[in-house]
Structure formats: C-alpha cells, structure tokens
C-alpha positions as CSV (number, residue, x, y, z in Angstrom):
1,M,15.8,7.5,-22.5
2,K,14.3,10.9,-21.7
3,C,16.2,13.1,-19.4
4,Y,15.6,11.7,-15.9
5,M,19.3,11.3,-15.4
6,R,22.1,13.9,-15.1
7,N,25.3,14.1,-13.1
8,R,25.5,11.1,-10.7
9,N,27.2,12.9,-7.8
10,K,24.8,15.8,-8.0
11,K,21.8,13.5,-7.9
12,M,23.1,11.5,-5.0
13,L,23.6,14.7,-3.0
14,R,20.0,15.8,-3.8
15,L,18.5,12.4,-3.0
16,T,20.4,12.3,0.3
17,G,19.1,15.8,1.0
18,F,15.6,14.6,0.4
19,F,15.9,11.8,2.9
20,I,17.5,14.1,5.5
21,L,14.5,16.4,5.1
22,L,12.1,13.5,5.3
23,I,13.7,12.2,8.5
24,M,13.7,15.6,10.0
25,S,10.1,16.1,9.2
26,V,9.2,12.9,11.2
27,I,11.5,13.9,14.1
28,C,10.1,17.4,14.3
29,G,6.6,16.5,13.5
30,G,6.4,18.5,10.2
31,K,4.3,21.6,10.5
32,T,2.5,20.5,13.6
33,G,5.5,21.1,15.9
34,G,5.3,17.8,17.7
35,N,6.3,14.1,17.4
36,I,4.0,11.8,15.4
37,I,2.2,9.4,17.8
38,T,0.4,6.5,16.0
39,G,-2.8,5.0,17.2
40,A,-1.1,2.0,18.5
41,E,1.1,4.2,20.8
42,Q,-2.0,5.6,22.5
43,A,-2.8,2.7,24.7
44,D,-4.9,4.8,27.1
45,K,-7.4,5.2,24.2
46,Y,-8.0,1.6,23.3
47,L,-7.1,-0.6,26.3
48,P,-10.3,0.4,28.2
49,L,-12.2,-0.9,25.2
50,L,-10.6,-4.4,25.5
51,V,-11.2,-5.0,29.2
52,G,-13.1,-8.2,29.6
53,R,-13.6,-8.6,25.9
54,R,-12.3,-11.4,23.6
55,T,-10.2,-9.7,21.0
56,G,-9.3,-10.4,17.4
57,L,-6.3,-8.8,15.7
58,V,-5.7,-7.9,12.1
59,V,-2.0,-7.3,12.2
60,N,1.4,-8.0,10.6
61,H,5.0,-7.1,11.2
62,S,4.3,-3.4,11.0
63,S,1.9,-3.5,14.0
64,L,4.3,-1.9,16.4
65,K,3.9,0.1,19.6
66,G,7.3,1.8,19.7
67,Q,9.7,-1.2,19.5
68,I,7.2,-3.7,20.8
69,H,4.8,-5.7,18.6
70,L,1.1,-5.0,19.4
71,V,0.5,-8.7,20.2
72,D,3.2,-8.8,22.8
73,F,2.1,-5.5,24.3
74,L,-1.5,-6.7,24.6
75,I,-0.5,-10.0,26.2
76,E,1.5,-8.0,28.8
77,Q,-1.7,-6.0,29.5
78,N,-3.6,-9.3,30.0
79,V,-5.8,-8.7,27.0
80,E,-7.5,-12.0,25.9
81,I,-6.5,-12.5,22.3
82,S,-8.7,-15.1,20.6
83,R,-7.3,-15.0,17.1
84,I,-4.8,-13.2,14.8
85,F,-5.8,-12.5,11.2
86,A,-2.9,-12.3,8.7
87,P,-3.1,-10.3,5.4
88,E,-1.0,-10.7,2.3
89,H,2.7,-11.2,3.2
90,G,1.7,-13.0,6.4
91,F,1.7,-12.2,10.1
92,R,5.5,-11.8,10.0
93,G,5.6,-10.0,6.7
94,D,8.0,-12.5,5.1
95,V,5.8,-14.0,2.4
96,Q,6.4,-12.7,-1.1
97,A,3.7,-10.8,-3.1
98,G,0.9,-13.0,-4.4
99,E,2.1,-16.1,-2.5
100,R,-0.5,-18.0,-0.5
101,V,-0.5,-17.3,3.3
102,E,-1.4,-20.4,5.4
103,D,-3.4,-20.7,8.6
104,G,-1.4,-21.7,11.6
105,V,-0.4,-21.0,15.2
106,D,2.0,-18.4,16.3
107,R,4.9,-20.3,17.8
108,R,5.8,-17.6,20.3
109,T,2.3,-17.1,21.8
110,G,0.3,-20.1,20.8
111,I,-2.4,-17.9,19.3
112,P,-4.3,-19.3,16.3
113,I,-3.6,-17.4,13.0
114,V,-6.2,-17.2,10.3
115,S,-5.0,-16.4,6.8
116,L,-6.9,-13.6,4.9
117,Y,-4.8,-14.3,1.9
118,G,-5.4,-18.0,1.3
119,N,-8.8,-19.9,1.1
120,N,-10.4,-16.9,2.8
121,R,-10.1,-13.2,2.1
122,K,-12.8,-12.4,4.6
123,P,-13.3,-13.6,8.2
124,S,-16.2,-16.1,8.5
125,S,-18.9,-16.1,11.1
126,G,-17.1,-19.1,12.6
127,H,-13.9,-17.1,12.9
128,L,-15.8,-14.3,14.7
129,K,-18.0,-16.3,17.0
130,D,-15.7,-16.0,20.0
131,I,-14.6,-12.4,19.3
132,D,-16.2,-9.4,20.9
133,I,-14.0,-6.7,19.4
134,M,-11.5,-6.6,16.5
135,I,-8.4,-4.4,16.1
136,F,-7.0,-3.4,12.7
137,D,-3.4,-2.1,12.9
138,I,-1.4,-2.4,9.6
139,Q,0.8,0.2,7.9
140,D,-0.6,1.1,4.5
141,V,1.2,3.0,1.7
142,G,-1.8,4.9,0.3
143,C,-2.1,3.1,-3.0
144,R,-5.3,1.5,-4.2
145,F,-3.8,-1.7,-5.5
146,Y,-1.9,-2.4,-2.2
147,T,-4.0,-5.1,-0.8
148,Y,-4.1,-4.2,2.9
149,I,-7.0,-1.8,2.3
150,S,-8.9,-4.6,0.5
151,T,-8.5,-6.7,3.6
152,L,-9.7,-3.7,5.7
153,Q,-12.9,-3.5,3.7
154,L,-13.7,-7.2,4.0
155,V,-12.9,-7.2,7.7
156,M,-15.3,-4.3,8.1
157,E,-18.0,-6.2,6.2
158,A,-17.5,-9.3,8.3
159,C,-17.6,-7.2,11.5
160,A,-20.8,-5.4,10.4
161,E,-22.5,-8.8,9.5
162,N,-21.6,-10.3,12.9
163,G,-22.1,-7.3,15.2
164,V,-18.4,-7.1,16.1
165,R,-17.0,-3.7,17.0
166,L,-13.9,-2.7,14.9
167,V,-11.1,-0.5,16.3
168,V,-8.7,1.0,13.7
169,L,-5.3,2.1,15.2
170,D,-4.4,4.7,12.6
171,R,-1.0,5.4,11.1
172,P,0.3,8.1,8.8
173,N,0.2,7.6,5.0
174,P,3.7,7.9,3.3
175,N,1.8,8.9,0.1
176,G,-0.8,10.9,1.8
177,D,0.3,14.4,0.6
178,Y,-1.5,14.2,-2.8
179,I,-4.2,12.6,-4.9
180,A,-3.7,11.2,-8.4
181,G,-4.6,8.6,-10.9
182,P,-7.8,7.2,-12.4
183,L,-10.7,6.1,-10.3
184,L,-11.7,2.5,-10.2
185,E,-14.9,1.5,-12.1
186,Q,-17.2,-1.0,-10.5
187,E,-16.8,-3.7,-13.2
188,F,-13.0,-3.8,-12.5
189,K,-13.4,-4.4,-8.8
190,S,-11.0,-7.0,-7.5
191,F,-8.7,-7.7,-4.5
192,V,-6.2,-5.2,-6.0
193,G,-8.9,-2.6,-6.1
194,M,-12.2,-2.7,-4.2
195,Q,-13.1,0.9,-3.7
196,P,-14.0,3.6,-6.3
197,I,-11.0,5.7,-5.4
198,P,-7.9,7.0,-7.3
199,V,-4.6,5.1,-7.5
200,V,-3.2,7.5,-4.8
201,Y,-6.2,8.4,-2.6
202,G,-4.7,10.8,0.0
203,C,-6.3,9.1,3.1
204,T,-4.9,7.3,6.1
205,T,-6.3,3.8,6.9
206,G,-8.6,5.4,9.5
207,E,-10.0,8.0,7.1
208,L,-10.5,5.4,4.4
209,A,-12.3,3.2,6.9
210,K,-14.7,6.1,7.6
211,M,-15.2,6.6,3.9
212,I,-15.9,2.9,3.3
213,N,-18.4,2.9,6.1
214,G,-20.0,6.2,5.2
215,E,-20.4,5.5,1.5
216,G,-21.6,1.9,2.1
217,W,-19.0,0.2,-0.1
218,Y,-19.5,-3.2,1.4
219,Q,-22.3,-5.8,1.1
220,S,-23.7,-5.8,4.6
221,P,-26.9,-3.8,5.2
222,Q,-25.7,-3.1,8.8
223,K,-23.0,-0.5,9.5
224,C,-19.7,-1.5,10.9
225,Q,-19.4,-0.3,14.6
226,L,-16.2,1.6,13.8
227,I,-13.9,3.4,16.2
228,I,-10.8,5.2,15.0
229,I,-7.8,6.0,17.2
230,P,-6.3,8.9,15.3
231,V,-2.6,9.8,14.9
232,K,-1.5,12.7,16.9
233,N,0.6,15.6,15.4
234,Y,0.0,14.4,11.8
235,N,-1.2,16.3,8.7
236,H,-1.5,15.6,5.0
237,K,1.3,18.0,4.1
238,M,3.9,16.0,6.0
239,S,6.5,13.6,4.7
240,Y,6.6,10.3,6.7
241,S,9.4,7.8,6.7
242,L,8.2,4.3,7.6
243,P,10.0,2.7,10.6
244,V,9.8,-0.8,9.0
245,K,9.3,-1.9,5.4
246,P,5.6,-2.5,4.8
247,S,6.1,-5.5,2.6
248,P,9.1,-7.5,1.3
249,N,9.6,-5.5,-1.9
250,L,9.1,-2.0,-0.6
251,P,12.4,-1.7,1.4
252,N,12.7,2.1,1.7
253,D,11.1,5.5,1.3
254,L,12.1,5.7,-2.4
255,S,10.4,2.5,-3.3
256,V,7.3,3.5,-1.4
257,R,7.1,6.8,-3.3
258,L,7.8,5.2,-6.7
259,Y,5.4,2.2,-6.2
260,P,2.2,3.9,-7.5
261,S,4.0,4.8,-10.8
262,L,5.9,1.5,-11.3
263,C,3.2,-1.0,-10.4
264,Y,1.7,-1.0,-13.9
265,F,4.9,-2.5,-15.3
266,E,4.0,-5.7,-13.3
267,A,1.5,-6.5,-16.1
268,T,4.3,-6.3,-18.8
269,S,7.6,-7.9,-19.7
270,I,9.5,-5.1,-17.9
271,S,11.0,-5.7,-14.4
272,V,10.9,-3.2,-11.6
273,G,13.7,-4.9,-9.8
274,R,12.0,-7.7,-7.9
275,G,14.8,-10.2,-7.2
276,T,17.4,-7.4,-6.6
277,E,18.5,-5.3,-3.7
278,F,16.6,-2.4,-5.1
279,P,13.0,-3.4,-6.0
280,F,10.7,-0.7,-7.2
281,Q,13.7,1.6,-7.8
282,V,14.8,0.4,-11.2
283,I,13.1,-0.3,-14.6
284,G,14.5,-2.7,-17.2
285,G,13.8,-5.3,-19.8
286,L,15.6,-7.8,-22.0
287,F,16.5,-5.5,-24.8
288,P,19.7,-3.3,-24.8
289,F,17.8,-0.4,-26.4
290,L,15.9,0.1,-23.1
291,G,18.8,1.8,-21.3
292,N,22.4,1.6,-20.1
293,F,21.8,0.5,-16.6
294,K,22.0,-3.3,-16.1
295,F,20.7,-5.7,-13.5
296,I,20.0,-9.4,-13.1
297,P,17.0,-10.6,-11.1
298,R,17.7,-13.5,-8.8
299,S,15.5,-15.7,-6.6
300,I,15.4,-14.3,-3.1
301,P,13.5,-16.5,-0.5
302,G,10.7,-14.6,1.2
303,E,11.0,-11.7,-1.2
304,A,11.1,-12.7,-4.8
305,V,10.9,-16.4,-5.7
306,N,11.2,-16.9,-9.5
307,P,11.1,-13.2,-10.3
308,L,10.4,-11.9,-13.8
309,N,13.4,-12.2,-16.1
310,E,15.2,-14.3,-13.5
311,G,18.9,-14.9,-14.3
312,K,18.8,-12.6,-17.4
313,I,20.4,-9.3,-18.0
314,C,17.9,-6.4,-17.8
315,Y,18.6,-3.1,-19.5
316,G,17.0,0.1,-18.4
317,I,17.3,3.0,-15.9
318,D,18.3,3.4,-12.3
319,L,15.8,5.6,-10.5
320,R,18.0,5.9,-7.4
321,Q,19.7,8.7,-9.3
322,L,16.6,10.9,-9.6
323,D,16.9,14.7,-9.1
324,E,13.4,14.6,-7.5
325,I,11.1,11.8,-6.5
326,P,7.9,12.3,-8.6
327,E,4.3,11.9,-7.6
328,F,2.3,9.3,-9.4
329,T,3.1,9.6,-13.2
330,L,2.6,7.7,-16.4
331,R,5.8,9.1,-17.9
332,Y,7.9,6.1,-17.1
333,F,5.4,3.6,-18.4
334,L,4.8,5.5,-21.7
335,D,8.5,6.2,-22.3
336,F,9.2,2.4,-22.1
337,Y,6.1,1.5,-24.1
338,N,7.1,3.9,-26.9
339,L,10.5,2.4,-27.2
340,F,9.0,-0.8,-28.6
341,D,8.1,-1.1,-32.3
342,E,5.8,-4.0,-31.5
343,E,3.5,-4.1,-28.4
344,K,3.8,-7.9,-28.3
345,D,7.4,-7.5,-27.1
346,F,6.3,-5.2,-24.3
347,L,3.8,-8.0,-23.5
348,I,0.9,-6.2,-21.7
349,R,-1.3,-8.7,-20.0
350,E,-4.4,-6.8,-20.6
351,N,-6.7,-8.2,-18.0
352,W,-4.2,-7.8,-15.2
353,F,-3.3,-4.3,-16.4
354,N,-7.0,-3.2,-16.4
355,L,-7.4,-4.5,-12.8
356,L,-4.5,-2.4,-11.7
357,A,-5.8,0.6,-13.7
358,G,-9.4,0.1,-12.5
359,N,-10.7,0.6,-16.0
360,D,-10.2,-0.3,-19.6
361,Q,-9.9,3.3,-20.8
362,L,-6.2,3.7,-19.9
363,I,-5.0,0.9,-22.1
364,R,-7.1,2.3,-25.0
365,K,-5.7,5.8,-24.6
366,I,-2.1,4.4,-24.5
367,R,-2.7,2.5,-27.7
368,Q,-4.2,5.6,-29.3
369,G,-0.9,7.4,-28.7
370,C,-2.2,9.9,-26.1
371,S,0.5,11.6,-24.1
372,W,0.8,11.2,-20.4
373,K,-0.4,14.8,-19.9
374,E,-3.5,14.2,-22.0
375,I,-4.3,11.0,-20.1
376,E,-3.8,12.5,-16.7
377,K,-5.9,15.5,-17.7
378,S,-8.8,13.2,-18.6
379,W,-8.8,12.0,-14.9
380,Q,-9.5,15.4,-13.5
381,P,-13.4,15.4,-13.5
382,G,-13.4,12.1,-11.6
383,L,-10.8,13.4,-9.2
384,R,-12.8,16.5,-8.4
385,K,-15.8,14.4,-7.5
386,Y,-13.7,12.1,-5.3
387,K,-12.1,15.0,-3.5
388,K,-15.6,16.2,-2.4
389,I,-16.4,12.8,-1.0
390,R,-13.0,12.6,0.7
391,E,-13.5,16.0,2.5
392,K,-16.3,14.4,4.6
393,Y,-14.1,11.9,6.2
394,L,-10.8,13.7,6.9
395,L,-9.4,13.4,10.4
396,Y,-6.3,15.5,9.8
397,P,-5.4,19.0,8.3
398,D,-5.4,18.7,4.5
399,F,-3.0,19.8,1.8
C-alpha cells in the first residue's frame, strides 16, 4: 500500500496534536476571538417568531441548545409543538444508515413524529395543515451525499407550497473549510444528491438553504419564506469539533473528515469499518494483498446490522495512524482499485457509485486508468462556476 503509514508512535502524537488544536479552535473561537454560538443557542432571535404559532420541528439527536434538546427547551418556553419530523437515522439518531424510519409518537412528550425517511421523504399538505411555522435544526457534515440536506430541500419545497415560514437554526460545518469533488449532474439527482453542488460544498446548512432558495432548486413556483439564525463567531477557516456524533457511523472528528473520501467504497466489496468500533476510519476487503491491518465487521444493533463482510477477516489499512487528515481525495479509492487484477473482485455497483459521484464520468475515467490528479483537475472548471454561485449566499467570512 502506498506510503500513508510510517512510525506508529510518531503518527499517534501528530494525530493527538491535531485533535488538541481542533478542540482549542472551538474553545477559543478560531480566528474570531470568541466562542461559537449556534443558532439554537440564540433563543432571543427565534422565540419571538414562535409566540402564538403552531410549530413544526425538523430535528434529531443533534438538535441541542447547550445540553438541552431543542424540543425540551421549547416545551419549557410554552411553545406549541404540533409535530416533529424525523430524518434518516430517526429522531433519536439510533437508526442505522438506509434503515426505514417509522412514524410514531415521542414517548417522553407525546408529540406525533412523522418520518421523512419512510413512506414520505417530504412533508405533505396534511402534515402541514396545522403548522404555522417550521424549524429546521440538524447538524450536517458538509458532504453532498449526507441525506440531511436532501431532507432540507424537500422541507423547503413543502413549506413553499403550503405558505409555511421556515426558520433554519444554523450550525458550523466540520468540513466547511474547503470545496472539492465533482458537481452533481441533473440526471443523477437522487436522495443522496439533490443539488448541483460538489461532494464537499463549503456551506453551512443556512448558507445552503439560501442557495437552494435563490437558485430555485425545488419544484414549487413560490419561494420558501426563509429565515436564517446565523452562528456567531464562526468563519470558514475554522476547525469545528462536533459535540455529538451526527449519525451512528460517524463517531468522531476523524470519521467526519474522512467520510467524503471513503463513501465511494460503499458501492464496492470494500468495507470502511461499519460493524467495528472505528467506522469510516479503516479500509479493508477479503483479500490479504490489500494490506496488513485486519478487522472483522460484526452486527451492532442501531449502528450496523448485517454489515458488509460480516464475520469475515478484512485486510487493509488503518487510517487512525495518518500523519495528516486529508481533504477529499480519490487516492484511497484508486489505490485499492488498482490492487485488483479483475474489477469484478472489486465489485463496483455502478448505478449506486454513479449516484454517489453525481455523474457517470468518474467511473469512466477510473476505468481508463486516469490518475487521481488528472481526475481532480478535470473538476476545476465546474468548481470555479460553483464558487461564483456560492459567493452570493455566504453568511460567514470565507477561506
């Protein structure tokens, strides 16, 4: 395997140093000189909007105001909550990737829960008939195929169609310090990619909502009545360590930073560690020539039921030993792909891969033997156009 690995102790020290700097950046507010204050923590900005209004909430386990869940806080403030809408992974964030989320009732509060990852991906007119205002407060990771932003777009569309005002309580983007990857082409639009944006798009949820609204990327001829409560003391140069894991298989900062690069493996026979204690921090398959590091995926309720290569030894590399955590790159994917004499053993599920890529050009270039540098260079014209669009919607100082 190419030289990602060196002395183990040296790497552990460097990785530890990275996380110390990352934590200090959050504590000290990066280059802004103050503590980060999320939209949810600025109650004085949004509570007046909710007085006397029936409120809907698009929230999950990450929807915290300090240590208090937003639902509990709003109940304390006597806000009338009509309905909770739950995205992928559910209201409590304990449903594994791709697993159906069911409608129900929150046992603690008695509030009805409507799944937006089951029969419905978009709130219906019936769901919104007794709602005057909607709040969206979910921690995103800044990657196009992370489905919370698809839920955001469909909620915006439903609110526009039904004349419901939408308030986005913004949060920092842990991958918001750069832009990379191919843009999505319209014919490859799906729930793992709804907007014509790069894989890593360099926007917070609030900025992306403004872009979706401004560029008219949803079906409704009406505009969504959008209000953003911006983050205080945040800029796009900052590192940001998430206070809670955003989904079951992104347990820490390392996995969040590696997720954009490793997700393409999910359309192959190669495991990225689902079913282990270190998902999205390792790469391995069933052949010993793939690397010296070994792991065995196991079924973990709520995280990885029947994971890829369950119960089998996987051979590969341990990315927890990296010198530096890279930005989005195809290097890992191409290194593993090129180790196989036959692509059939790598087992690319082409339709799924193209949806993640947002186009069918990437798989063609890989099969043509293009290097990762050549492929990434081919994305630059599209990225330049996207950056000009993005500039119009920025809420925070840029990199």
